[in-house]
Structure formats: C-alpha cells, structure tokens
C-alpha positions in Angstrom: -40.8 6.2 -41.0 -39.3 2.8 -41.8 -37.3 2.5 -45.0 -37.5 -0.8 -46.8 -35.8 -0.8 -50.3 -38.0 -2.1 -53.1 -35.9 -5.3 -53.7 -36.4 -6.2 -50.0 -40.2 -5.5 -50.2 -40.3 -7.7 -53.3 -38.4 -10.4 -51.3 -41.0 -10.2 -48.5 -43.8 -10.5 -51.1 -42.1 -13.5 -52.6 -41.9 -15.1 -49.2 -45.6 -14.5 -48.5 -46.8 -15.7 -51.9 -44.6 -18.9 -51.8 -45.8 -19.6 -48.2 -49.4 -19.8 -49.2 -51.8 -20.9 -47.8 -49.9 -20.4 -44.5 -48.8 -17.2 -42.8 -45.1 -16.5 -43.2 -42.9 -14.7 -40.8 -39.4 -13.2 -40.3 -37.3 -10.3 -39.1 -36.2 -7.2 -40.8 -32.8 -5.9 -39.7 -30.7 -2.8 -40.4 -29.5 0.3 -38.8 -31.3 3.4 -37.7 -34.7 3.2 -39.5 -33.3 1.6 -42.7 -33.9 -2.1 -43.4 -30.9 -3.7 -45.1 -31.6 -7.4 -44.5 -34.6 -9.7 -44.6 -34.4 -12.8 -42.4 -37.0 -15.3 -43.6 -38.1 -17.6 -40.8 -40.3 -20.7 -40.3 -43.8 -20.4 -39.1 -43.8 -23.5 -36.8 -47.6 -23.2 -36.4 -48.1 -23.9 -40.1 -51.3 -22.0 -40.0 -53.1 -19.5 -42.3 -54.3 -17.6 -39.3 -51.3 -17.2 -36.9 -47.6 -17.7 -36.7 -44.9 -18.6 -34.2 -41.2 -18.3 -34.6 -39.0 -21.4 -34.0 -37.0 -20.4 -30.9 -33.8 -22.0 -32.1 -34.1 -20.3 -35.5 -34.9 -17.0 -33.8 -31.8 -17.2 -31.7 -29.7 -18.0 -34.8 -31.1 -15.0 -36.6 -30.5 -12.7 -33.7 -26.9 -13.9 -33.5 -26.4 -13.5 -37.3 -27.8 -9.9 -37.2 -25.6 -9.0 -34.3 -22.6 -10.5 -36.1 -23.4 -8.3 -39.1 -23.7 -5.2 -37.0 -27.4 -5.0 -37.5 -30.3 -4.5 -35.2 -33.8 -6.0 -35.5 -36.0 -3.2 -36.7 -39.2 -5.1 -37.3 -40.9 -8.5 -37.4 -43.0 -9.3 -40.4 -45.7 -11.7 -41.2 -48.4 -12.2 -43.8 -52.2 -12.3 -43.7 -53.2 -14.6 -46.5 -56.9 -13.8 -46.2 -57.2 -10.6 -44.3 -56.1 -6.9 -44.6 -52.7 -5.6 -43.7 -53.6 -4.5 -40.2 -52.8 -6.0 -36.8 -55.3 -8.6 -35.6 -56.3 -8.8 -31.9 -53.8 -11.6 -31.5 -51.1 -9.5 -33.2 -51.7 -6.7 -30.8 -51.8 -9.0 -27.8 -48.5 -10.6 -28.7 -46.7 -7.4 -29.6 -44.2 -7.6 -26.8 -41.5 -5.2 -28.0 -42.5 -1.5 -28.2 -39.2 -0.6 -29.8 -39.7 -2.5 -33.1 -42.1 -2.2 -36.0 -44.7 -4.8 -36.9 -44.9 -5.2 -40.7 -47.9 -7.0 -42.2 -48.3 -8.2 -45.8 -51.9 -8.8 -47.0 -52.5 -11.1 -49.9 -56.3 -10.4 -50.1 -56.1 -8.2 -53.2 -54.7 -9.0 -56.6 -51.4 -7.3 -55.6 -49.8 -7.7 -52.2 -50.2 -4.9 -49.7 -47.6 -4.0 -47.0 -48.0 -1.8 -44.0 -46.0 -1.0 -40.9 -47.2 -0.4 -37.4 -45.8 0.5 -34.0 -47.7 -1.2 -31.2 -47.2 0.0 -27.6 -49.3 -1.1 -24.6 -52.1 -2.3 -27.0 -52.2 0.9 -28.9 -51.6 0.7 -32.7 -50.0 3.5 -34.7 -49.6 3.1 -38.4 -46.1 4.2 -39.7 -45.3 5.0 -43.3 -42.9 2.8 -45.2 -40.5 4.4 -47.6 -39.2 2.1 -50.4 
C-alpha cells in the first residue's frame, strides 16, 4: 500500500486541474511506502494524451530528492479525458518495476486517483492510504 497524505493528494489534483487540457506529470518521493514530497514536473509533450519528462528537469528532481534523503516512490500523471487506469502506452513505457505509477483521472466531477505496480507488462492495482 502506498501512503499519500491528503494535502499531497490535493496538491496532485491541483496540478492536474491547472494543467488542463494537457496531461501533467511528476514524481512522488518519500521513504518506505510513505510519500512526503510531490515534485511537479513539466510535460514537454504538451499533450492531452501522453507525457514526457524533461530530462534536465528529471535529473534536477532526482538530485533534489537524494539531497533530501528521499527516494522516488512513484511517478504520476493525469488522464484529462480517460479513467485512472494505465493506457497501453503507460504499460509499454513503465520501465521501473520498483516504483508505483499513480494516475489521476479528471473525467468525473471529482478527480480520481489510483496507484498501480507495473512489472513486465502486468498491471496490479495497489491501494492508496491518505
């Protein structure tokens, strides 16, 4: 189970809503299974259907997390027009089996957030405790 405190979930929702109509993305960092920091990042694709991290920004975030004694626990992104579940592209690009993949859907009136582990193309939903 991944623990994301409510204020951090709210921060992710804010990022997703303010990023419309594009997908937004970022990293969630912490220790163990508890997220303590949201790193908002830039979707350099500027697309409502997919995202890519800026490599320079990604490196800066990884250095900042390490400096703070944190590990990357998950990457997150939004789905402005589809449910909170991994797309075929999300599954294909899930390169790190050790982290979670958190997806925020903005389809309904209220944002929905879900977490997944993706290993070798296999998707397993993981509960979020907030």
